N, C-alpha and C positions, 0 to 999 in steps of 0.2 A: 474284479470280474474275470471269470474264466472265458477266454476268447474261443475256446473250442477247437484249437488247431494243433494241440499237442500231437506229435508224431507225424505231422505233415512235412513235406519236403519243400525247401525254398532255395532258389538261386537268386543271390543278391549281387548285383553288378557294382563295380567301382566302390567297393565296400571296405577298403583298408583304412579309410578316414572319412571325416565329414558326415554328410547326410546318409550316404550308403552304409557307413558303419553304424550310425544311429539306428537305422532300420534293421540291420543284421542283429544288433544287440537285443533290440526289443523282441524280435521273433525268437531268438535263441532262448531268451528268458521265459517264453511261453511254451518251451518244449519242442519247438520246431527244429527239425534236422536241417541245419543251415549249411550251404556251400557259398563261400564268398569268393569274389573274383576281383583282381586288381593287377596292374601291370608290373609293379615292382615286387620281385619274389620275397625279399626280406621284409618288406612292409606287410604284405598280405599274410605271410606266415606268422609274424609277430601279432598282428591283429587277431588272427584265428585263435592263437593260443590265449590271448587276453580275454576274448569273448567266451571261449570255452571255460576258462577259469571262473568267469562271472556267472555263466549259465549252468555250470556243473555237468556239461555234456560235450562231446566232441564237436568241433566245427571243421568242416572240410574247407580246403582253400586251393585255388588255382591261380598261378601267375600267368596272365595272358593279356593281350590287347583285345578287348571285347568288340572293338570296332572293325576287326578283321575277320574274314571267314575262318581262318585257322584258329583265332582266339575263341570265336563262338563254338567251334567244334570241340575245342579243349574243355570249355566250360560245360557244354552239354554232355560230354563224355563223363565228366565228374558228377553231374546231376542230370541224368537223361530224362527223367519223368517228374519234373517239379510240379507240385500242387500250387506253389506260389512263385511268381516271377516278379522281381523288382528290377526294372530297367533303369539304368543310370550310366551316364558317361560325362567325362569332363567337358565343360563348355568351351567353345572357341574363344580366342583371345578378344579383349576389347579393342576398339580402335575406330578409325574413320572409314566409312564405306568407300571413300575415294582410293583407299590403299588396298582394297581387297580385290584380287583377281578371281577369275573363274575357279581356279583350283582351290582357293580359300573357301569359296562358297560350297564347292563339292565336298570338301573335307567336313565342313560344318553339317551339311545335310546328311552325309554318310554316318557321322557319329551320333547326331542328335535326332535324326528322323529314321533313317533306313536301318540302323542297327537295332533299335527297339522293335521295329516291324519284323525283321528277320528272326529275332528271338521269339517273338510272339508266334510267328508262323511255325516255328520248330516245336513249340510246346503246347499250343492251344488245343489241338485235336485230342491229345491225351487227356487234358483237363475235361474236355467235353465228354469223352468216353467214361471217365470216372465220375461225372456229374458234380464235380467240384473244381473250381479254379479261382485264383485271385491274381490279377495282374495289376501292378501299380507302377506307373511311369513317373519318374522324378523329372519334372520339366522345369518351369521357372515362373515366378510371379510376373516376369516380363511378357508372358503370353497375354496377360490382361492389361498390364501397364508397361509398355515397352520402355526399355532403358536405352537412351540414344547411343551410348558407346558399345552396346551389345547387339548391334544389328544382325550379326551372323547368328547369334543365339535366338534373337526374336523371330527371325525368318524360319530357321530349321525347326524349332520347337513348335511354332504355330502350325507348320505342316503336319507334324505328328499329332497335334491336338485335333485337327480336322479329320485325320484318318481314324483316330480312336473313337470319335463321336459316332461314326457309322458302325464300326466293328462292335462296339460295346452292346448296342441294341440287338445285334444279330446273334450274339452268343449267350446273352442273358437267359434265354429260356432253358439253357442246358446247365444252369448252376454255376456259370462262369461270369465273374464280374471284372470289368476293366475300368480303371479310374486313373486320373492324373493327380499328383500332388505338386502344388506350385509353391516352392519356397520363396520367401522374401529374403530379408537379410539375416543370415545365420552366421554363427562364428565358425567359419570354415576357411580353408586355404584360398578358396575361390574369392571370398569376400576380401581377404587380405590383398589378393592380387589386384582387385578392382580399386581398393583404397590406394594402393601404391601408384596405379596408373593415374587416378584422378589427382592425387597429390602432385605428381610430376607435371600434369597438364595445367593445374591451377597455380603451381609454384607455391604451395603451402605445405605444412607438415602433414604427415599421415594421421597424427593425433587430431588435428583440426578437421580433417575429412571425416574421420570416424565419429567425432563429436557431432558434426553436422548431420550425419546419417542417423544417429540415435535420436537427435532432436526432432527428426521428421517422422519418427515412429511413435504412435500413441502410447505404447507400453514403455517407451523411453529406453529401450535396449535392443540388442540383436538377439536372435533366437538361439536356443541350445539344441544341438543335433538330437539330443535325447527326446526332446519334445516332438520333433519331427518323426523320430522313430516310433513313438507311442501312437501317433496318428496313423502311420503306415500299418502298424500291427493291427489296429482296430479295423482298418479297411480290409485286411486279410482275414478277419475273424468270421465266424459263423453268424455273428450279429449284423454284419454289413451286407448281407445278401440282397438287400433292397436298394443299395447304393450303386447306381449303374451309369457309366459314362460321364462322371462328374469331374470338374476341375476344382479341386479343393485348395483354396488359397490359405497359406500360413505365412502371414507377414506382419503380425502384431498390430493389425488395423491400419496399415499404411495406405492401402488402396482406398480411395475416398468414395467409390461408387456404391450405389444402393444394390445393384445387381452385378 
């Protein structure tokens, strides 16, 4: 299927690895002019070169912290008028809410709620003027089924979800769609950190924790970031113009609810 977005411009955040990289790869393969952002200069440069080799076209890269005003300014200077925006930022650490002070909560909200909102605010009017825009926020399956040790993430990402629900309907008449992708358990550094934390807390091996996670997923495995990227690319396509304000869960069937 031709997604109809060849030549469009995309800004993909936290894209040197994991789910962000999966999205950047999928978009680049569709002929999108991709700019990727990550904090570590060597990582983002290497990833840009690898994606460029796969896609057969240049991939721009910016080393910055997207959760800061300076970082966002650097990213938008490199890709000032994106047609596609993929927001993403590393999740806050797991733990017990009794150990989180006000600053911990503010850091989580700043990274996983306010940063996407600031990026959207900086880019959405241009999309409206061009009568085409696709915004996909990478949030978490924890928005639908909270994970007890990820309280900081549960709270901050739920706040973003509520904001997007209103915004998406407002901009839809202008050819701009805003949706959220909710990953479950994918093979990423984030998952490995959670496994390590749970193994330490339960005093068992990491292998045992990972086996238990897989046993609780109907497809009996964790997800591949390339699968996530493919869904993201479809949401950014011309074929997804009727998908508005949705929270699309990709968790291998783990969430047990009907709705």
